[in-house]
Biotite code that builds the C-alpha atoms (Angstrom):
import biotite.structure as struc

atoms = struc.array([
    struc.Atom([0.000, 0.000, 0.000], chain_id="A", res_id=1, res_name="MET", atom_name="CA", element="C"),
    struc.Atom([1.415, 3.402, -0.894], chain_id="A", res_id=2, res_name="SER", atom_name="CA", element="C"),
    struc.Atom([0.769, 6.879, 0.411], chain_id="A", res_id=3, res_name="SER", atom_name="CA", element="C"),
    struc.Atom([-1.778, 9.139, -1.313], chain_id="A", res_id=4, res_name="PRO", atom_name="CA", element="C"),
    struc.Atom([1.060, 11.350, -2.625], chain_id="A", res_id=5, res_name="VAL", atom_name="CA", element="C"),
    struc.Atom([2.383, 8.310, -4.484], chain_id="A", res_id=6, res_name="GLY", atom_name="CA", element="C"),
    struc.Atom([5.412, 6.084, -4.157], chain_id="A", res_id=7, res_name="GLY", atom_name="CA", element="C"),
    struc.Atom([8.474, 6.464, -1.979], chain_id="A", res_id=8, res_name="LEU", atom_name="CA", element="C"),
    struc.Atom([10.104, 8.941, -4.389], chain_id="A", res_id=9, res_name="ARG", atom_name="CA", element="C"),
    struc.Atom([7.126, 11.302, -3.997], chain_id="A", res_id=10, res_name="ASN", atom_name="CA", element="C"),
    struc.Atom([7.167, 10.834, -0.228], chain_id="A", res_id=11, res_name="VAL", atom_name="CA", element="C"),
    struc.Atom([10.828, 11.911, -0.177], chain_id="A", res_id=12, res_name="LYS", atom_name="CA", element="C"),
    struc.Atom([10.082, 14.944, -2.362], chain_id="A", res_id=13, res_name="ILE", atom_name="CA", element="C"),
    struc.Atom([7.137, 15.811, -0.109], chain_id="A", res_id=14, res_name="PHE", atom_name="CA", element="C"),
    struc.Atom([9.267, 15.614, 3.061], chain_id="A", res_id=15, res_name="VAL", atom_name="CA", element="C"),
    struc.Atom([12.159, 17.550, 1.518], chain_id="A", res_id=16, res_name="LEU", atom_name="CA", element="C"),
    struc.Atom([9.745, 20.228, 0.272], chain_id="A", res_id=17, res_name="TYR", atom_name="CA", element="C"),
    struc.Atom([8.246, 20.739, 3.731], chain_id="A", res_id=18, res_name="LEU", atom_name="CA", element="C"),
    struc.Atom([11.592, 20.702, 5.538], chain_id="A", res_id=19, res_name="MET", atom_name="CA", element="C"),
    struc.Atom([13.232, 23.094, 3.077], chain_id="A", res_id=20, res_name="GLU", atom_name="CA", element="C"),
    struc.Atom([10.345, 25.552, 3.106], chain_id="A", res_id=21, res_name="ASN", atom_name="CA", element="C"),
    struc.Atom([10.025, 25.592, 6.875], chain_id="A", res_id=22, res_name="ILE", atom_name="CA", element="C"),
    struc.Atom([13.587, 26.808, 6.863], chain_id="A", res_id=23, res_name="GLY", atom_name="CA", element="C"),
    struc.Atom([14.849, 25.791, 10.290], chain_id="A", res_id=24, res_name="TYR", atom_name="CA", element="C"),
    struc.Atom([16.004, 22.533, 11.918], chain_id="A", res_id=25, res_name="PRO", atom_name="CA", element="C"),
    struc.Atom([13.366, 20.116, 13.219], chain_id="A", res_id=26, res_name="LEU", atom_name="CA", element="C"),
    struc.Atom([13.493, 16.990, 15.351], chain_id="A", res_id=27, res_name="ASP", atom_name="CA", element="C"),
    struc.Atom([12.277, 13.683, 13.922], chain_id="A", res_id=28, res_name="TYR", atom_name="CA", element="C"),
    struc.Atom([8.971, 13.657, 15.827], chain_id="A", res_id=29, res_name="LEU", atom_name="CA", element="C"),
    struc.Atom([8.107, 17.161, 14.649], chain_id="A", res_id=30, res_name="THR", atom_name="CA", element="C"),
    struc.Atom([8.935, 16.249, 11.051], chain_id="A", res_id=31, res_name="ILE", atom_name="CA", element="C"),
    struc.Atom([6.725, 13.186, 11.443], chain_id="A", res_id=32, res_name="ASN", atom_name="CA", element="C"),
    struc.Atom([3.897, 15.306, 12.872], chain_id="A", res_id=33, res_name="ASP", atom_name="CA", element="C"),
    struc.Atom([3.982, 17.895, 10.090], chain_id="A", res_id=34, res_name="ILE", atom_name="CA", element="C"),
    struc.Atom([4.154, 15.210, 7.405], chain_id="A", res_id=35, res_name="VAL", atom_name="CA", element="C"),
    struc.Atom([1.179, 13.380, 8.956], chain_id="A", res_id=36, res_name="MET", atom_name="CA", element="C"),
    struc.Atom([-1.005, 16.516, 9.248], chain_id="A", res_id=37, res_name="GLN", atom_name="CA", element="C"),
    struc.Atom([-3.182, 15.787, 6.209], chain_id="A", res_id=38, res_name="ASN", atom_name="CA", element="C"),
    struc.Atom([-2.948, 12.020, 5.748], chain_id="A", res_id=39, res_name="ASP", atom_name="CA", element="C"),
    struc.Atom([-1.115, 12.421, 2.421], chain_id="A", res_id=40, res_name="TYR", atom_name="CA", element="C"),
    struc.Atom([1.710, 10.168, 3.644], chain_id="A", res_id=41, res_name="VAL", atom_name="CA", element="C"),
    struc.Atom([1.402, 6.903, 5.527], chain_id="A", res_id=42, res_name="MET", atom_name="CA", element="C"),
    struc.Atom([3.570, 6.509, 8.632], chain_id="A", res_id=43, res_name="TYR", atom_name="CA", element="C"),
    struc.Atom([5.505, 3.473, 7.390], chain_id="A", res_id=44, res_name="LEU", atom_name="CA", element="C"),
    struc.Atom([6.254, 5.216, 4.088], chain_id="A", res_id=45, res_name="ASP", atom_name="CA", element="C"),
    struc.Atom([7.499, 8.266, 5.982], chain_id="A", res_id=46, res_name="PHE", atom_name="CA", element="C"),
    struc.Atom([9.705, 6.165, 8.279], chain_id="A", res_id=47, res_name="ALA", atom_name="CA", element="C"),
    struc.Atom([11.227, 4.285, 5.342], chain_id="A", res_id=48, res_name="GLN", atom_name="CA", element="C"),
    struc.Atom([11.700, 7.438, 3.253], chain_id="A", res_id=49, res_name="ALA", atom_name="CA", element="C"),
    struc.Atom([13.312, 9.346, 6.117], chain_id="A", res_id=50, res_name="PHE", atom_name="CA", element="C"),
    struc.Atom([15.736, 6.502, 6.842], chain_id="A", res_id=51, res_name="THR", atom_name="CA", element="C"),
    struc.Atom([16.679, 6.314, 3.166], chain_id="A", res_id=52, res_name="GLU", atom_name="CA", element="C"),
    struc.Atom([17.076, 10.101, 2.950], chain_id="A", res_id=53, res_name="MET", atom_name="CA", element="C"),
    struc.Atom([19.300, 10.062, 6.019], chain_id="A", res_id=54, res_name="SER", atom_name="CA", element="C"),
    struc.Atom([21.402, 7.167, 4.679], chain_id="A", res_id=55, res_name="ASP", atom_name="CA", element="C"),
    struc.Atom([21.763, 8.956, 1.331], chain_id="A", res_id=56, res_name="ALA", atom_name="CA", element="C"),
    struc.Atom([22.728, 12.225, 3.100], chain_id="A", res_id=57, res_name="ALA", atom_name="CA", element="C"),
    struc.Atom([19.707, 14.094, 1.732], chain_id="A", res_id=58, res_name="LEU", atom_name="CA", element="C"),
    struc.Atom([18.917, 15.152, 5.297], chain_id="A", res_id=59, res_name="VAL", atom_name="CA", element="C"),
    struc.Atom([21.506, 15.591, 7.990], chain_id="A", res_id=60, res_name="GLU", atom_name="CA", element="C"),
    struc.Atom([21.765, 16.214, 11.695], chain_id="A", res_id=61, res_name="VAL", atom_name="CA", element="C"),
    struc.Atom([22.498, 19.899, 12.113], chain_id="A", res_id=62, res_name="CYS", atom_name="CA", element="C"),
    struc.Atom([22.137, 20.367, 15.866], chain_id="A", res_id=63, res_name="GLY", atom_name="CA", element="C"),
    struc.Atom([20.393, 19.300, 19.045], chain_id="A", res_id=64, res_name="LYS", atom_name="CA", element="C"),
    struc.Atom([17.306, 20.641, 20.774], chain_id="A", res_id=65, res_name="ASP", atom_name="CA", element="C"),
    struc.Atom([17.084, 21.501, 24.481], chain_id="A", res_id=66, res_name="ALA", atom_name="CA", element="C"),
    struc.Atom([16.295, 17.859, 25.296], chain_id="A", res_id=67, res_name="LEU", atom_name="CA", element="C"),
    struc.Atom([19.283, 16.545, 23.344], chain_id="A", res_id=68, res_name="GLY", atom_name="CA", element="C"),
    struc.Atom([17.241, 15.256, 20.386], chain_id="A", res_id=69, res_name="ASN", atom_name="CA", element="C"),
    struc.Atom([18.840, 15.448, 16.953], chain_id="A", res_id=70, res_name="ASP", atom_name="CA", element="C"),
    struc.Atom([17.650, 18.296, 14.756], chain_id="A", res_id=71, res_name="LEU", atom_name="CA", element="C"),
    struc.Atom([17.558, 17.669, 11.012], chain_id="A", res_id=72, res_name="TYR", atom_name="CA", element="C"),
    struc.Atom([18.039, 19.930, 7.994], chain_id="A", res_id=73, res_name="CYS", atom_name="CA", element="C"),
    struc.Atom([17.955, 19.335, 4.258], chain_id="A", res_id=74, res_name="VAL", atom_name="CA", element="C"),
    struc.Atom([21.551, 18.940, 3.081], chain_id="A", res_id=75, res_name="SER", atom_name="CA", element="C"),
    struc.Atom([22.949, 20.643, -0.003], chain_id="A", res_id=76, res_name="GLU", atom_name="CA", element="C"),
    struc.Atom([22.741, 17.268, -1.742], chain_id="A", res_id=77, res_name="LYS", atom_name="CA", element="C"),
    struc.Atom([19.106, 17.010, -0.645], chain_id="A", res_id=78, res_name="GLY", atom_name="CA", element="C"),
    struc.Atom([18.344, 20.420, -2.145], chain_id="A", res_id=79, res_name="ARG", atom_name="CA", element="C"),
    struc.Atom([19.902, 19.416, -5.463], chain_id="A", res_id=80, res_name="CYS", atom_name="CA", element="C"),
    struc.Atom([18.085, 16.086, -5.536], chain_id="A", res_id=81, res_name="VAL", atom_name="CA", element="C"),
    struc.Atom([14.733, 17.672, -4.675], chain_id="A", res_id=82, res_name="ALA", atom_name="CA", element="C"),
    struc.Atom([15.149, 20.257, -7.445], chain_id="A", res_id=83, res_name="GLU", atom_name="CA", element="C"),
    struc.Atom([16.094, 17.615, -10.015], chain_id="A", res_id=84, res_name="GLU", atom_name="CA", element="C"),
    struc.Atom([13.483, 14.994, -9.173], chain_id="A", res_id=85, res_name="LEU", atom_name="CA", element="C"),
    struc.Atom([10.232, 15.221, -11.036], chain_id="A", res_id=86, res_name="GLN", atom_name="CA", element="C"),
    struc.Atom([7.140, 14.785, -8.930], chain_id="A", res_id=87, res_name="SER", atom_name="CA", element="C"),
    struc.Atom([3.528, 14.220, -9.797], chain_id="A", res_id=88, res_name="ASP", atom_name="CA", element="C"),
    struc.Atom([2.381, 15.662, -6.474], chain_id="A", res_id=89, res_name="ILE", atom_name="CA", element="C"),
    struc.Atom([-0.208, 18.326, -7.162], chain_id="A", res_id=90, res_name="LEU", atom_name="CA", element="C"),
    struc.Atom([1.052, 21.827, -6.297], chain_id="A", res_id=91, res_name="PRO", atom_name="CA", element="C"),
    struc.Atom([-2.187, 22.395, -4.365], chain_id="A", res_id=92, res_name="ALA", atom_name="CA", element="C"),
    struc.Atom([-1.315, 19.469, -2.078], chain_id="A", res_id=93, res_name="ILE", atom_name="CA", element="C"),
    struc.Atom([2.152, 20.903, -1.439], chain_id="A", res_id=94, res_name="LEU", atom_name="CA", element="C"),
    struc.Atom([0.775, 24.380, -0.710], chain_id="A", res_id=95, res_name="LYS", atom_name="CA", element="C"),
    struc.Atom([-1.975, 23.065, 1.566], chain_id="A", res_id=96, res_name="HIS", atom_name="CA", element="C"),
    struc.Atom([0.485, 20.843, 3.427], chain_id="A", res_id=97, res_name="SER", atom_name="CA", element="C"),
    struc.Atom([2.892, 23.727, 3.867], chain_id="A", res_id=98, res_name="MET", atom_name="CA", element="C"),
    struc.Atom([0.188, 25.988, 5.309], chain_id="A", res_id=99, res_name="ARG", atom_name="CA", element="C"),
    struc.Atom([-0.907, 23.256, 7.711], chain_id="A", res_id=100, res_name="CYS", atom_name="CA", element="C"),
    struc.Atom([2.687, 22.559, 8.750], chain_id="A", res_id=101, res_name="ALA", atom_name="CA", element="C"),
    struc.Atom([3.376, 26.224, 9.503], chain_id="A", res_id=102, res_name="LEU", atom_name="CA", element="C"),
    struc.Atom([0.164, 26.570, 11.493], chain_id="A", res_id=103, res_name="ARG", atom_name="CA", element="C"),
    struc.Atom([0.998, 23.397, 13.418], chain_id="A", res_id=104, res_name="TYR", atom_name="CA", element="C"),
    struc.Atom([4.480, 24.684, 14.213], chain_id="A", res_id=105, res_name="LEU", atom_name="CA", element="C"),
    struc.Atom([3.123, 28.072, 15.320], chain_id="A", res_id=106, res_name="ASP", atom_name="CA", element="C"),
    struc.Atom([0.655, 26.467, 17.700], chain_id="A", res_id=107, res_name="PHE", atom_name="CA", element="C"),
    struc.Atom([3.287, 23.973, 18.897], chain_id="A", res_id=108, res_name="ARG", atom_name="CA", element="C"),
    struc.Atom([5.775, 26.757, 19.705], chain_id="A", res_id=109, res_name="LYS", atom_name="CA", element="C"),
    struc.Atom([3.076, 28.463, 21.721], chain_id="A", res_id=110, res_name="ARG", atom_name="CA", element="C"),
    struc.Atom([2.417, 25.221, 23.597], chain_id="A", res_id=111, res_name="GLY", atom_name="CA", element="C"),
    struc.Atom([-1.144, 24.804, 22.341], chain_id="A", res_id=112, res_name="VAL", atom_name="CA", element="C"),
    struc.Atom([-2.675, 21.395, 22.986], chain_id="A", res_id=113, res_name="SER", atom_name="CA", element="C"),
    struc.Atom([-6.015, 20.067, 21.800], chain_id="A", res_id=114, res_name="LEU", atom_name="CA", element="C"),
    struc.Atom([-8.665, 17.865, 23.380], chain_id="A", res_id=115, res_name="ASP", atom_name="CA", element="C"),
    struc.Atom([-11.850, 16.645, 21.790], chain_id="A", res_id=116, res_name="SER", atom_name="CA", element="C"),
    struc.Atom([-14.536, 14.305, 22.967], chain_id="A", res_id=117, res_name="ASP", atom_name="CA", element="C"),
    struc.Atom([-17.633, 12.910, 21.261], chain_id="A", res_id=118, res_name="VAL", atom_name="CA", element="C"),
    struc.Atom([-20.454, 11.337, 23.252], chain_id="A", res_id=119, res_name="GLN", atom_name="CA", element="C"),
    struc.Atom([-23.625, 9.823, 21.862], chain_id="A", res_id=120, res_name="LYS", atom_name="CA", element="C"),
    struc.Atom([-26.707, 11.190, 23.594], chain_id="A", res_id=121, res_name="THR", atom_name="CA", element="C"),
    struc.Atom([-29.840, 9.243, 24.454], chain_id="A", res_id=122, res_name="GLY", atom_name="CA", element="C"),
    struc.Atom([-31.785, 10.727, 21.554], chain_id="A", res_id=123, res_name="ASN", atom_name="CA", element="C"),
    struc.Atom([-29.344, 9.575, 18.834], chain_id="A", res_id=124, res_name="GLY", atom_name="CA", element="C"),
    struc.Atom([-27.482, 12.850, 18.556], chain_id="A", res_id=125, res_name="LYS", atom_name="CA", element="C"),
    struc.Atom([-23.850, 13.500, 19.370], chain_id="A", res_id=126, res_name="TYR", atom_name="CA", element="C"),
    struc.Atom([-22.324, 15.912, 21.856], chain_id="A", res_id=127, res_name="HIS", atom_name="CA", element="C"),
    struc.Atom([-18.958, 17.266, 20.629], chain_id="A", res_id=128, res_name="VAL", atom_name="CA", element="C"),
    struc.Atom([-16.689, 18.985, 23.148], chain_id="A", res_id=129, res_name="HIS", atom_name="CA", element="C"),
    struc.Atom([-13.569, 20.826, 21.915], chain_id="A", res_id=130, res_name="LEU", atom_name="CA", element="C"),
    struc.Atom([-10.874, 22.399, 24.092], chain_id="A", res_id=131, res_name="VAL", atom_name="CA", element="C"),
    struc.Atom([-7.682, 24.290, 23.230], chain_id="A", res_id=132, res_name="MET", atom_name="CA", element="C"),
    struc.Atom([-5.103, 25.039, 25.894], chain_id="A", res_id=133, res_name="ARG", atom_name="CA", element="C"),
    struc.Atom([-2.062, 27.265, 25.692], chain_id="A", res_id=134, res_name="GLU", atom_name="CA", element="C"),
    struc.Atom([0.425, 26.265, 28.367], chain_id="A", res_id=135, res_name="LYS", atom_name="CA", element="C"),
    struc.Atom([-2.369, 24.607, 30.360], chain_id="A", res_id=136, res_name="GLU", atom_name="CA", element="C"),
    struc.Atom([-4.665, 27.668, 30.248], chain_id="A", res_id=137, res_name="GLU", atom_name="CA", element="C"),
    struc.Atom([-7.913, 27.129, 28.341], chain_id="A", res_id=138, res_name="VAL", atom_name="CA", element="C"),
    struc.Atom([-7.988, 29.585, 25.432], chain_id="A", res_id=139, res_name="ILE", atom_name="CA", element="C"),
    struc.Atom([-10.897, 28.033, 23.551], chain_id="A", res_id=140, res_name="PHE", atom_name="CA", element="C"),
    struc.Atom([-13.707, 25.743, 24.592], chain_id="A", res_id=141, res_name="GLU", atom_name="CA", element="C"),
    struc.Atom([-16.969, 24.925, 22.919], chain_id="A", res_id=142, res_name="THR", atom_name="CA", element="C"),
    struc.Atom([-19.600, 22.242, 22.853], chain_id="A", res_id=143, res_name="ALA", atom_name="CA", element="C"),
    struc.Atom([-21.929, 21.362, 20.011], chain_id="A", res_id=144, res_name="LEU", atom_name="CA", element="C"),
    struc.Atom([-24.874, 19.032, 19.613], chain_id="A", res_id=145, res_name="LEU", atom_name="CA", element="C"),
    struc.Atom([-24.894, 17.478, 16.142], chain_id="A", res_id=146, res_name="VAL", atom_name="CA", element="C"),
    struc.Atom([-27.212, 15.128, 14.313], chain_id="A", res_id=147, res_name="ASP", atom_name="CA", element="C"),
    struc.Atom([-24.842, 12.374, 13.168], chain_id="A", res_id=148, res_name="SER", atom_name="CA", element="C"),
    struc.Atom([-21.665, 10.497, 14.006], chain_id="A", res_id=149, res_name="ALA", atom_name="CA", element="C"),
    struc.Atom([-20.274, 11.555, 10.623], chain_id="A", res_id=150, res_name="TYR", atom_name="CA", element="C"),
    struc.Atom([-20.760, 15.260, 11.385], chain_id="A", res_id=151, res_name="ARG", atom_name="CA", element="C"),
    struc.Atom([-19.173, 14.791, 14.834], chain_id="A", res_id=152, res_name="ALA", atom_name="CA", element="C"),
    struc.Atom([-16.165, 13.056, 13.244], chain_id="A", res_id=153, res_name="GLN", atom_name="CA", element="C"),
    struc.Atom([-15.782, 15.794, 10.621], chain_id="A", res_id=154, res_name="GLU", atom_name="CA", element="C"),
    struc.Atom([-15.916, 18.524, 13.271], chain_id="A", res_id=155, res_name="ILE", atom_name="CA", element="C"),
    struc.Atom([-13.250, 16.838, 15.392], chain_id="A", res_id=156, res_name="THR", atom_name="CA", element="C"),
    struc.Atom([-11.114, 16.154, 12.300], chain_id="A", res_id=157, res_name="ARG", atom_name="CA", element="C"),
    struc.Atom([-11.229, 19.800, 11.207], chain_id="A", res_id=158, res_name="HIS", atom_name="CA", element="C"),
    struc.Atom([-10.509, 20.905, 14.772], chain_id="A", res_id=159, res_name="PHE", atom_name="CA", element="C"),
    struc.Atom([-7.471, 18.591, 14.887], chain_id="A", res_id=160, res_name="ARG", atom_name="CA", element="C"),
    struc.Atom([-6.235, 19.459, 11.382], chain_id="A", res_id=161, res_name="ASP", atom_name="CA", element="C"),
    struc.Atom([-6.753, 23.239, 11.531], chain_id="A", res_id=162, res_name="MET", atom_name="CA", element="C"),
    struc.Atom([-7.003, 24.378, 15.152], chain_id="A", res_id=163, res_name="PRO", atom_name="CA", element="C"),
    struc.Atom([-5.604, 27.821, 14.430], chain_id="A", res_id=164, res_name="GLU", atom_name="CA", element="C"),
    struc.Atom([-8.203, 28.366, 11.698], chain_id="A", res_id=165, res_name="VAL", atom_name="CA", element="C"),
    struc.Atom([-10.980, 27.314, 14.092], chain_id="A", res_id=166, res_name="VAL", atom_name="CA", element="C"),
    struc.Atom([-9.590, 29.633, 16.768], chain_id="A", res_id=167, res_name="TYR", atom_name="CA", element="C"),
    struc.Atom([-9.014, 32.653, 14.518], chain_id="A", res_id=168, res_name="LYS", atom_name="CA", element="C"),
    struc.Atom([-12.303, 32.153, 12.689], chain_id="A", res_id=169, res_name="GLY", atom_name="CA", element="C"),
    struc.Atom([-14.271, 31.900, 15.922], chain_id="A", res_id=170, res_name="THR", atom_name="CA", element="C"),
    struc.Atom([-12.551, 35.007, 17.289], chain_id="A", res_id=171, res_name="MET", atom_name="CA", element="C"),
    struc.Atom([-13.333, 36.929, 14.091], chain_id="A", res_id=172, res_name="ALA", atom_name="CA", element="C"),
    struc.Atom([-16.976, 35.851, 14.067], chain_id="A", res_id=173, res_name="ILE", atom_name="CA", element="C"),
    struc.Atom([-17.597, 36.515, 17.744], chain_id="A", res_id=174, res_name="LEU", atom_name="CA", element="C"),
    struc.Atom([-15.797, 39.860, 17.720], chain_id="A", res_id=175, res_name="SER", atom_name="CA", element="C"),
    struc.Atom([-17.816, 41.050, 14.702], chain_id="A", res_id=176, res_name="GLY", atom_name="CA", element="C"),
    struc.Atom([-14.865, 41.075, 12.310], chain_id="A", res_id=177, res_name="ASP", atom_name="CA", element="C"),
    struc.Atom([-16.399, 38.532, 9.950], chain_id="A", res_id=178, res_name="ALA", atom_name="CA", element="C"),
    struc.Atom([-19.532, 39.363, 8.045], chain_id="A", res_id=179, res_name="SER", atom_name="CA", element="C"),
    struc.Atom([-19.437, 36.393, 5.696], chain_id="A", res_id=180, res_name="TYR", atom_name="CA", element="C"),
    struc.Atom([-21.956, 34.488, 7.798], chain_id="A", res_id=181, res_name="LEU", atom_name="CA", element="C"),
    struc.Atom([-24.739, 36.989, 7.126], chain_id="A", res_id=182, res_name="ASP", atom_name="CA", element="C"),
    struc.Atom([-26.720, 34.822, 4.743], chain_id="A", res_id=183, res_name="GLN", atom_name="CA", element="C"),
])
């Protein structure tokens, strides 16, 4: 089974693209998290591709974080390879993934964590509870009653995939800065 972006070559291009465009060193777990943001790459494909890229010196250790974890950068060889390789990954997928990665990193730097819970009610509806914390302080909390398990799953998926969009959008709507809902 291969990742939605395609074979291992495309996975490598995808990872190199994200790492290069982020522009600063990242630890392995963070790279994994940003690559997994949109389900375009399967975990096992990422793990294999990253090992191969490391063995081929396309990515290299370029420092340590505060906890002593290796930080990785795209090597000069990796830049050349990424520029030369042809990919059939849609540019829209790359752009969307990059936006999601940057938002994830922004929220991660701020220490934002997410919690969501879905409970089926007695009348066949679903109660969705969403919480965002920044350094353990609740900065966003809401609860919704929805009509289907599918809708509850979609709400929690969007909350997980784009928490900063949910937060900023809610702030704009509630503060009167967004008039696009007047329909």
